[in-house]
Backbone as a printed PyTorch tensor [residue, N CA C, xyz], in Angstrom:
tensor([[[  1.0600,  -1.2150,   0.1580],
         [  0.1730,   0.0410,   0.0370],
         [  0.8370,   1.2890,  -0.2660]],

        [[  0.6370,   2.0570,  -0.8520],
         [  1.6680,   3.5600,  -1.1490],
         [  0.5480,   4.5280,  -0.5620]],

        [[  1.1670,   5.3770,   0.1970],
         [  0.3750,   6.4990,   1.0750],
         [  0.5870,   7.6880,   0.0890]],

        [[ -0.2730,   8.1380,  -0.4140],
         [ -0.2130,   9.5660,  -1.3760],
         [ -0.6590,  10.5880,  -0.6960]],

        [[ -1.3450,  10.8620,   0.0740],
         [ -2.4670,  11.6870,   0.8010],
         [ -2.4940,  11.3210,   2.5150]],

        [[ -1.9740,  12.4690,   3.0080],
         [ -2.3670,  12.6930,   4.3060],
         [ -3.3260,  12.5290,   4.8050]],

        [[ -4.2780,  13.1950,   4.2280],
         [ -5.8150,  12.7720,   4.5880],
         [ -6.3470,  11.4630,   4.6070]],

        [[ -5.8900,  10.8580,   3.7360],
         [ -6.4450,   9.4760,   3.2690],
         [ -5.7790,   8.3090,   4.2130]],

        [[ -4.2390,   8.8700,   4.7540],
         [ -3.7500,   8.1700,   5.8630],
         [ -4.3790,   8.2430,   7.1320]],

        [[ -4.6120,   9.4320,   7.1700],
         [ -5.1780,   9.8780,   8.5240],
         [ -6.6050,   8.9460,   8.9920]],

        [[ -7.4380,   8.9590,   7.8110],
         [ -8.8600,   8.4920,   7.7740],
         [ -8.5130,   6.7310,   8.1310]],

        [[ -7.5420,   6.4370,   7.3800],
         [ -7.3890,   4.8030,   7.4090],
         [ -6.6950,   4.4390,   8.8700]],

        [[ -5.7070,   5.4670,   9.2350],
         [ -4.8010,   5.0590,  10.5460],
         [ -6.3900,   5.2740,  11.6500]],

        [[ -7.2760,   6.0510,  11.6750],
         [ -7.8560,   6.3720,  12.7060],
         [ -9.1460,   5.1520,  12.6520]],

        [[ -9.3730,   4.2420,  11.4320],
         [ -9.8360,   3.0890,  11.6670],
         [ -9.1540,   1.9560,  12.6320]],

        [[ -7.7830,   1.7550,  11.8650],
         [ -7.0470,   1.0530,  12.6940],
         [ -6.9570,   1.2780,  14.0070]],

        [[ -6.8740,   2.6240,  14.5280],
         [ -6.8920,   3.1750,  16.2660],
         [ -8.0860,   2.6210,  16.7400]],

        [[ -9.4460,   2.8000,  16.1100],
         [-10.7260,   2.5550,  16.6340],
         [-10.6790,   0.7600,  17.0600]],

        [[ -9.9510,  -0.0920,  16.2700],
         [-10.0560,  -1.2790,  16.3880],
         [ -9.3370,  -1.7270,  17.7520]],

        [[ -8.0970,  -1.0090,  17.8060],
         [ -7.0840,  -0.9690,  18.9290],
         [ -7.8430,  -0.5720,  20.2160]],

        [[ -8.5500,   0.3120,  20.0490],
         [ -9.1520,   0.7870,  21.2540],
         [-10.3570,   0.2030,  21.7080]],

        [[-11.0340,  -0.6400,  20.8840],
         [-12.3150,  -1.7800,  21.0510],
         [-11.5240,  -2.6420,  21.8860]],

        [[-10.3750,  -3.2770,  21.6100],
         [ -9.6180,  -4.1740,  22.2660],
         [ -9.1330,  -3.7360,  23.8980]],

        [[ -8.5310,  -2.4910,  23.9270],
         [ -8.2030,  -1.9250,  24.9600],
         [ -9.3010,  -1.7000,  26.1620]],

        [[-10.4890,  -1.3770,  25.6770],
         [-11.7900,  -1.3130,  26.3030],
         [-11.9480,  -2.5000,  27.1120]],

        [[-11.8090,  -3.7480,  26.8270],
         [-12.1810,  -4.8320,  27.3470],
         [-10.9760,  -5.3480,  28.3360]],

        [[-10.0860,  -4.9140,  28.3190],
         [ -8.9500,  -5.1730,  29.5500],
         [ -9.5330,  -4.8800,  30.8720]],

        [[ -9.2600,  -6.1720,  31.5780],
         [ -9.5550,  -5.7470,  32.7570],
         [ -8.6330,  -5.3220,  33.6070]],

        [[ -8.9720,  -4.0190,  34.3230],
         [ -7.8060,  -3.2590,  35.0420],
         [ -7.0190,  -4.1310,  36.0480]],

        [[ -7.5660,  -4.9960,  36.4920],
         [ -6.8540,  -5.5640,  37.4510],
         [ -5.5720,  -6.7620,  36.8920]],

        [[ -5.7840,  -6.7010,  35.3860],
         [ -4.7510,  -7.8200,  34.7250],
         [ -3.9220,  -6.7590,  33.9820]],

        [[ -3.6790,  -5.5900,  34.1240],
         [ -2.8890,  -4.4300,  33.4550],
         [ -1.4630,  -5.0880,  33.5310]],

        [[ -1.1050,  -5.7070,  34.7880],
         [  0.2370,  -6.0240,  34.9360],
         [  0.4580,  -7.4790,  34.4120]],

        [[ -0.4790,  -7.8590,  33.9020],
         [ -0.2720,  -9.3620,  33.4660],
         [  0.7250,  -9.6500,  32.2470]],

        [[  1.7640, -10.5470,  32.4260],
         [  2.4780, -11.0090,  31.4930],
         [  2.6870, -12.4180,  31.4400]],

        [[  2.9300, -13.3350,  30.2410],
         [  2.3370, -14.3350,  30.0120],
         [  3.9040, -15.0790,  30.6790]],

        [[  4.9980, -14.2660,  30.7860],
         [  6.2790, -14.7520,  31.0940],
         [  7.0020, -13.7660,  31.4800]],

        [[  7.8040, -14.2890,  32.6270],
         [  8.8550, -13.0400,  33.1060],
         [  9.6750, -12.3990,  32.2200]],

        [[  9.7510, -11.2710,  32.7430],
         [ 10.6590, -10.3520,  31.5840],
         [ 10.0830, -10.0760,  30.1410]],

        [[  8.8440, -10.3780,  30.0950],
         [  7.9760,  -9.9440,  28.7150],
         [  7.0690,  -8.7450,  29.1650]],

        [[  6.5320,  -8.1970,  28.2140],
         [  5.9570,  -6.9810,  28.2460],
         [  4.3260,  -7.3130,  28.6450]],

        [[  4.0960,  -6.5160,  29.9850],
         [  3.0400,  -6.6630,  30.5000],
         [  1.6160,  -6.1210,  29.3720]],

        [[  0.4750,  -6.5460,  29.6020],
         [ -0.6580,  -5.7370,  28.9350],
         [ -0.3800,  -4.4210,  29.0510]],

        [[ -0.1450,  -3.8060,  30.2840],
         [  0.0550,  -2.2950,  30.2750],
         [  1.2640,  -1.9620,  29.3220]],

        [[  2.3150,  -2.6510,  29.7440],
         [  3.2490,  -2.3450,  28.7420],
         [  3.2230,  -2.3600,  27.2650]],

        [[  2.4840,  -3.0510,  26.8700],
         [  2.0880,  -3.3550,  25.2670],
         [  1.3450,  -2.1290,  24.7220]],

        [[  0.4690,  -1.7170,  25.7040],
         [ -0.2210,  -0.2980,  25.5620],
         [  0.4000,   0.8060,  25.3420]],

        [[  1.3100,   0.9290,  26.5630],
         [  2.0930,   1.9100,  26.7210],
         [  3.2510,   2.2340,  25.5960]],

        [[  3.5280,   0.9690,  25.1500],
         [  4.6450,   0.6120,  24.0370],
         [  3.9740,   1.1600,  22.8450]],

        [[  2.7860,   0.8340,  22.6330],
         [  2.5430,   1.3520,  21.1540],
         [  2.3030,   2.8850,  21.1440]],

        [[  1.6560,   3.5220,  22.1480],
         [  1.6520,   4.7150,  22.5200],
         [  2.8350,   5.7230,  22.2520]],

        [[  4.1780,   4.9470,  23.2090],
         [  5.2360,   5.8020,  23.2770],
         [  5.9940,   5.7700,  21.8590]],

        [[  5.9180,   4.4870,  21.3440],
         [  6.8320,   4.6840,  20.0780],
         [  5.9850,   5.2490,  18.8910]],

        [[  4.7470,   5.4140,  18.7770],
         [  4.0210,   5.9740,  18.1170],
         [  4.5350,   7.2100,  18.0470]],

        [[  4.4950,   7.9560,  19.1650],
         [  4.6340,   9.4400,  19.3630],
         [  6.2650,   9.9410,  19.3670]],

        [[  7.1170,   9.1060,  20.4480],
         [  8.4070,   9.0210,  20.3210],
         [  9.5440,   8.7340,  19.5430]],

        [[  8.8840,   7.7010,  18.5230],
         [  9.6670,   7.2940,  17.6700],
         [  9.5110,   7.6560,  16.0630]],

        [[  8.0190,   7.0980,  15.9020],
         [  7.5340,   7.6730,  14.7950],
         [  7.3870,   9.3150,  14.5540]],

        [[  6.8000,   9.8080,  15.5600],
         [  6.3320,  11.0790,  15.4120],
         [  7.6940,  12.2520,  15.4550]],

        [[  8.4480,  11.6940,  16.1700],
         [  9.9640,  12.2570,  16.1970],
         [ 10.4320,  12.2600,  14.9590]],

        [[ 10.6750,  11.2600,  14.2780],
         [ 11.4180,  10.9540,  12.9190],
         [ 10.8870,  11.5110,  11.8940]],

        [[  9.4510,  11.3270,  11.7990],
         [  8.7400,  12.2470,  10.7320],
         [  8.8660,  13.6270,  10.6590]],

        [[  9.2970,  13.9360,  11.7580],
         [  9.2590,  15.6110,  12.2550],
         [ 10.9670,  16.0660,  11.7760]],

        [[ 11.7650,  15.0130,  11.5700],
         [ 13.3200,  15.3080,  10.8920],
         [ 14.0900,  15.1640,  12.2090]],

        [[ 13.6770,  14.6730,  13.7340],
         [ 14.4140,  14.6420,  14.7380],
         [ 14.8220,  13.2180,  15.0130]],

        [[ 15.4850,  13.1580,  15.8490],
         [ 16.1330,  11.6040,  16.4060],
         [ 15.0360,  11.0580,  17.2080]],

        [[ 15.0490,   9.8440,  17.0600],
         [ 14.1630,   8.9720,  17.6770],
         [ 14.1000,   9.3790,  19.2460]],

        [[ 12.9480,   9.4500,  20.0980],
         [ 13.2070,  10.0330,  21.7230],
         [ 12.4940,   8.5900,  22.4410]],

        [[ 12.2080,   7.6540,  21.9730],
         [ 11.8790,   6.5800,  22.5590],
         [ 12.5780,   5.8170,  23.5700]],

        [[ 11.9310,   5.9030,  24.9720],
         [ 12.9410,   5.4170,  25.7750],
         [ 12.2730,   4.2020,  27.0090]],

        [[ 11.1580,   3.6640,  26.0610],
         [ 10.6720,   2.4890,  26.9180],
         [  9.1350,   2.7570,  26.9670]],

        [[  8.5560,   1.7320,  27.8130],
         [  7.1600,   1.6740,  27.9520],
         [  6.9180,   1.5100,  29.5180]],

        [[  7.4170,   1.5040,  30.3700],
         [  7.2450,   1.3280,  31.8690],
         [  6.4390,   2.1500,  32.6280]],

        [[  5.8080,   1.7570,  33.9250],
         [  4.9750,   2.1990,  34.6530],
         [  5.0950,   3.8650,  34.8050]],

        [[  6.6030,   4.1940,  34.8340],
         [  6.5950,   5.5030,  34.9000],
         [  5.9380,   6.3500,  34.0760]],

        [[  5.5860,   6.0160,  32.7490],
         [  4.9400,   6.7180,  31.9360],
         [  3.3910,   6.9610,  32.3420]],

        [[  3.0880,   5.9300,  32.6860],
         [  1.4240,   6.1310,  33.3090],
         [  0.9880,   4.6710,  34.0890]],

        [[  0.3630,   4.6250,  35.2060],
         [  0.1840,   3.6260,  35.9540],
         [ -1.3060,   3.6790,  36.2350]],

        [[ -1.9380,   2.4990,  36.2720],
         [ -3.3220,   2.1810,  36.5290],
         [ -4.1930,   2.4960,  35.3640]],

        [[ -5.0460,   1.5680,  35.0640],
         [ -5.9420,   1.4650,  33.7670],
         [ -6.1130,   2.8040,  33.1450]],

        [[ -7.0950,   3.5660,  34.1070],
         [ -7.1700,   4.9660,  33.1870],
         [ -6.1870,   5.8240,  33.1500]],

        [[ -5.0270,   5.7140,  33.8520],
         [ -3.9760,   6.6020,  33.3630],
         [ -3.1760,   6.2790,  32.0380]],

        [[ -3.3060,   4.8840,  31.9520],
         [ -2.5590,   4.2110,  30.6250],
         [ -3.4160,   4.5960,  29.4470]],

        [[ -4.8600,   4.5580,  29.6470],
         [ -5.9330,   4.7440,  28.3750],
         [ -5.4680,   6.3730,  28.0850]],

        [[ -5.3910,   7.2420,  29.1680],
         [ -5.2810,   8.6610,  28.9300],
         [ -3.9380,   8.8320,  28.4060]],

        [[ -2.7250,   8.3050,  28.8990],
         [ -1.5660,   8.3770,  28.1470],
         [ -1.7320,   7.6950,  26.5800]],

        [[ -2.0700,   6.7890,  26.3220],
         [ -2.3700,   6.0140,  25.1390],
         [ -3.0940,   7.1510,  24.1480]],

        [[ -4.1650,   7.6130,  24.4170],
         [ -4.9420,   8.5280,  23.8900],
         [ -4.2630,  10.0110,  23.6580]],

        [[ -3.4670,  10.3550,  24.7260],
         [ -2.5030,  11.8110,  24.6280],
         [ -1.4090,  11.5040,  23.7130]],

        [[ -0.6860,  10.3680,  23.5010],
         [  0.3870,  10.1580,  22.7250],
         [ -0.3300,  10.1630,  21.3860]],

        [[ -1.3020,   9.7040,  20.8770],
         [ -2.0300,   9.4960,  19.7430],
         [ -2.3700,  10.7920,  19.0440]],

        [[ -2.9700,  11.6830,  20.1410],
         [ -3.4430,  12.8100,  19.5100],
         [ -2.2970,  13.7500,  19.3460]],

        [[ -0.9670,  13.9150,  20.0280],
         [ -0.1900,  14.5130,  19.7350],
         [  0.7940,  14.0370,  18.0520]],

        [[  0.5020,  12.8000,  18.0530],
         [  1.4630,  11.8740,  16.7880],
         [  0.2400,  12.7990,  15.6280]],

        [[ -1.0330,  12.8520,  15.9740],
         [ -1.8320,  12.9420,  15.0260],
         [ -1.6830,  14.2870,  14.5710]],

        [[ -1.2080,  15.3750,  15.2170],
         [ -1.0620,  16.9450,  15.1170],
         [  0.3800,  16.8870,  14.3470]],

        [[  1.4560,  16.1580,  14.6790],
         [  2.5530,  16.0840,  13.9190],
         [  2.3050,  15.8010,  12.4030]],

        [[  1.4480,  14.3110,  12.0920],
         [  1.1300,  13.9640,  10.9630],
         [  0.3410,  14.9590,  10.0430]],

        [[ -0.4730,  15.5080,  10.8770],
         [ -1.2640,  16.6010,  10.0500],
         [ -0.3900,  17.7820,   9.8370]],

        [[  0.5530,  18.1110,  10.2920],
         [  1.5560,  19.3590,   9.7450],
         [  1.9610,  18.8160,   8.5210]],

        [[  2.0760,  17.7120,   8.1390],
         [  2.6890,  17.1180,   6.7760],
         [  1.9510,  17.8300,   5.5910]],

        [[  2.7550,  17.7340,   4.2600],
         [  1.7120,  17.8860,   3.3820],
         [  1.9900,  16.8100,   2.4020]],

        [[  1.3280,  16.5880,   1.4530],
         [  1.2140,  15.3670,   0.7790],
         [  2.7240,  15.0840,   0.1900]],

        [[  3.2280,  16.1270,  -0.2170],
         [  4.4220,  16.3590,  -1.0660],
         [  5.4770,  15.5750,   0.2310]],

        [[  5.4920,  16.0030,   1.6770],
         [  6.2830,  15.4650,   2.5600],
         [  6.5220,  14.0180,   2.5970]],

        [[  5.3880,  13.2890,   1.8930],
         [  5.1900,  11.8330,   2.0180],
         [  6.3510,  11.3970,   1.3610]],

        [[  7.0500,  11.7250,   0.5660],
         [  8.0230,  11.4400,  -0.1430],
         [  9.5990,  11.8770,   0.4630]],

        [[  9.2750,  12.8360,   1.2480],
         [ 10.5240,  13.1890,   1.9180],
         [ 10.9920,  12.0530,   2.6910]],

        [[ 12.5790,  11.9760,   2.8750],
         [ 13.4030,  10.8510,   3.7130],
         [ 13.0870,  11.4310,   5.1490]],

        [[ 12.9720,  10.2600,   5.7280],
         [ 13.5220,  10.5770,   7.4890],
         [ 14.5660,   9.4170,   7.7020]],

        [[ 15.1410,   9.5990,   8.8350],
         [ 16.2170,   8.6270,   9.3280],
         [ 15.1370,   7.6890,  10.5310]],

        [[ 15.4720,   6.3980,  10.4210],
         [ 14.9600,   5.4150,  11.3230],
         [ 15.9540,   5.4300,  12.5050]],

        [[ 15.6420,   4.9410,  13.6980],
         [ 16.5470,   4.8870,  14.8290],
         [ 18.0140,   4.2990,  14.4780]],

        [[ 18.1300,   3.5690,  13.5260],
         [ 19.2220,   2.8660,  12.9100],
         [ 20.0770,   3.6250,  11.9050]],

        [[ 19.5240,   5.1540,  11.7110],
         [ 20.3750,   5.8730,  10.7140],
         [ 19.8630,   5.5670,   9.1850]],

        [[ 18.8970,   4.7210,   9.1100],
         [ 18.6540,   4.2100,   7.5050],
         [ 17.5350,   5.3760,   7.1560]],

        [[ 17.8090,   5.5550,   5.9380],
         [ 16.7090,   6.4310,   5.2830],
         [ 15.6370,   5.6480,   5.0720]],

        [[ 14.4750,   6.5010,   5.0240],
         [ 13.4080,   5.7600,   4.6620],
         [ 12.1500,   7.0600,   4.2840]],

        [[ 11.4180,   6.5930,   3.3120],
         [ 10.4060,   7.5660,   2.8910],
         [  9.3290,   7.5870,   3.9060]],

        [[  8.7080,   8.8380,   3.9520],
         [  7.9400,   9.0390,   5.2920],
         [  6.6910,   8.2860,   4.9650]],

        [[  6.1500,   7.8720,   3.7520],
         [  5.0470,   7.3350,   3.2790],
         [  5.1660,   5.7930,   4.0800]],

        [[  6.6020,   5.2670,   3.7630],
         [  7.0170,   3.8440,   4.2580],
         [  7.0630,   3.6370,   5.6870]],

        [[  7.5330,   4.8570,   6.3990],
         [  7.5500,   4.8480,   7.5390],
         [  6.1300,   4.8720,   8.5440]],

        [[  5.4010,   5.7380,   7.8040],
         [  4.0760,   5.8070,   8.5910],
         [  3.2850,   4.2740,   8.4570]],

        [[  3.5600,   3.4520,   6.9090],
         [  2.9210,   2.3130,   6.8870],
         [  3.4850,   1.4020,   7.7640]],

        [[  4.8720,   1.6540,   8.4620],
         [  5.5440,   0.4600,   9.4080],
         [  4.6880,   0.6790,  10.6580]],

        [[  4.4380,   2.0320,  10.8830],
         [  4.1720,   2.4410,  12.2810],
         [  2.7510,   1.7490,  12.4170]],

        [[  1.6980,   1.5940,  11.3380],
         [  0.2120,   0.8370,  11.1650],
         [  0.4780,  -0.6080,  11.6810]],

        [[  1.4720,  -1.2480,  10.8750],
         [  2.0880,  -2.6380,  11.1790],
         [  2.4800,  -2.6900,  12.3660]],

        [[  3.1900,  -1.9830,  12.8590],
         [  3.6330,  -2.0380,  14.2980],
         [  2.5150,  -2.0210,  15.2920]],

        [[  1.7350,  -0.9430,  15.2650],
         [  0.5260,  -1.2590,  16.0300],
         [ -0.2020,  -2.5360,  15.9890]],

        [[ -0.6870,  -3.0230,  14.7680],
         [ -1.2570,  -4.1780,  14.5040],
         [ -0.6940,  -5.3070,  15.2430]],

        [[  0.7360,  -5.4050,  15.0410],
         [  1.4310,  -6.7030,  15.5280],
         [  1.3310,  -6.7020,  17.2310]],

        [[  1.1570,  -5.4490,  17.7350],
         [  1.2470,  -5.4490,  19.3930],
         [ -0.5270,  -5.3740,  19.7330]],

        [[ -1.2540,  -5.1360,  18.7180],
         [ -2.5970,  -5.3980,  18.9440],
         [ -2.9410,  -7.0590,  19.0220]],

        [[ -2.2080,  -7.5700,  17.8590],
         [ -2.2710,  -9.1880,  17.8220],
         [ -1.9420,  -9.7820,  19.4370]],

        [[ -0.8910,  -9.2380,  19.7010],
         [ -0.2000,  -9.9950,  21.0570],
         [ -1.1270,  -9.6880,  22.3000]],

        [[ -1.7770,  -8.2570,  21.9940],
         [ -2.9250,  -8.3360,  23.1380],
         [ -3.9200,  -9.0450,  23.0830]],

        [[ -4.2650,  -9.4090,  22.1540],
         [ -5.5460, -10.5380,  21.6750],
         [ -5.1660, -11.7030,  22.2790]],

        [[ -3.7730, -12.1560,  22.0640],
         [ -3.2170, -13.5170,  22.7580],
         [ -3.2670, -13.3950,  23.9070]],

        [[ -2.8850, -12.1680,  24.8140],
         [ -2.7480, -12.0210,  26.2010],
         [ -4.2230, -12.3170,  26.8790]],

        [[ -5.2000, -11.8130,  26.2830],
         [ -6.5070, -11.6610,  26.8230],
         [ -7.2790, -12.9740,  26.5570]],

        [[ -6.7720, -13.5480,  25.5770],
         [ -7.3460, -15.0380,  25.2460],
         [ -6.7780, -15.9820,  26.3000]],

        [[ -5.5010, -15.7370,  26.9200],
         [ -4.9890, -16.6200,  27.9570],
         [ -5.5740, -16.2540,  29.0620]],

        [[ -6.2640, -15.1040,  29.0820],
         [ -7.0480, -14.8770,  30.5280],
         [ -8.3010, -15.2130,  30.7430]],

        [[ -8.8280, -15.6000,  29.2220],
         [-10.3660, -16.3030,  29.0360],
         [-11.2120, -14.7040,  29.0280]],

        [[-10.6200, -13.5360,  28.7230],
         [-11.2180, -12.4100,  28.4270],
         [-12.0210, -12.4130,  26.9000]],

        [[-13.3270, -12.2610,  26.9880],
         [-14.0770, -12.0630,  25.5240],
         [-13.3880, -10.7980,  24.6060]],

        [[-12.9950, -11.2380,  23.6880],
         [-11.9990,  -9.8540,  22.7160],
         [-13.2240,  -9.5860,  21.7090]],

        [[-13.1490,  -8.4780,  21.3010],
         [-14.2400,  -7.8820,  20.2630],
         [-13.6330,  -8.4290,  19.0130]],

        [[-14.5920,  -8.6280,  18.0140],
         [-14.2380,  -9.5290,  16.5320],
         [-13.7720,  -8.2490,  16.0190]],

        [[-12.8560,  -8.5350,  15.0680],
         [-12.0910,  -7.2410,  14.1040],
         [-13.2100,  -6.9500,  13.3820]],

        [[-14.0500,  -7.8690,  12.5020],
         [-14.6830,  -7.5330,  11.4400],
         [-16.4150,  -7.8000,  11.5130]],

        [[-16.4040,  -8.1720,  12.9930],
         [-18.2720,  -8.6850,  12.9650],
         [-18.3590,  -9.8230,  13.1980]],

        [[-17.2570, -11.0870,  12.7050],
         [-17.6330, -12.3260,  12.5940],
         [-16.3490, -13.1570,  13.3740]],

        [[-16.5280, -14.2210,  13.7150],
         [-15.6790, -15.0400,  14.3470],
         [-15.3500, -15.8440,  13.1320]],

        [[-14.1000, -16.5390,  13.1110],
         [-13.6780, -17.4160,  12.4360],
         [-14.9080, -18.5480,  11.8320]],

        [[-15.2230, -19.0960,  13.1610],
         [-16.0730, -20.2610,  13.0680],
         [-17.5260, -19.5990,  12.5470]],

        [[-17.9470, -18.4410,  12.7270],
         [-18.9650, -18.0030,  12.3480],
         [-18.8490, -17.7210,  10.3540]],

        [[-17.8510, -17.4070,  10.0900],
         [-17.5640, -17.2020,   8.5650],
         [-17.5550, -18.7000,   8.1280]],

        [[-16.9230, -19.4910,   8.8870],
         [-16.9520, -20.9160,   8.2230],
         [-18.3800, -21.5530,   8.1010]],

        [[-19.3300, -21.1460,   9.0210],
         [-20.7930, -21.4350,   8.9850],
         [-21.2400, -20.8260,   7.8300]],

        [[-20.9630, -19.8410,   7.3400],
         [-21.8080, -19.0590,   6.4330],
         [-21.0450, -19.2960,   5.0790]],

        [[-20.0270, -20.0320,   5.2100],
         [-19.3060, -20.3890,   3.4410],
         [-19.7740, -21.7240,   3.1660]],

        [[-19.7420, -21.7110,   1.7240],
         [-20.0050, -23.1010,   1.0420],
         [-18.9230, -23.9810,   0.9250]],

        [[-19.0630, -25.2720,   0.7660],
         [-18.0530, -26.3250,   0.8480],
         [-17.7270, -26.3170,  -0.5190]],

        [[-16.3600, -26.6460,  -0.7230],
         [-15.9390, -26.5240,  -2.3090],
         [-15.2410, -28.1370,  -2.5260]]])
């Protein structure tokens, strides 16, 4: 997918974010610190990570600055409501940065944290892929805790199978 327009990207990105927010909304606050294994991100870390990397890596680099990402620990936000507020605020700030770009800026190069040049449109696409990756991990975490999670597109795999024809 090539991104050619800031506005069409923002419209698409908001749909991605809405799906992530629907999932975060079902996180039981008492399980925010759950991790499937010691040393791995907790549910709260996953949410803070999506937010912090969006703002402090992607937001900074597309602005022509160095990545300022320094982790996703509780010092950023602790407790369910604070984590959700942090998540939403980092997104708001990132949207402000993206909205300041012109369509022509999408073809401009920025530097990744490893100092590799990449077109801004490709870097924004990577940002979406990154969020989807961590959202998938959140689905697994919540399934391990037997938390009912929202369907992505309205139907479960079993429901689609029931509605499908046999070949």
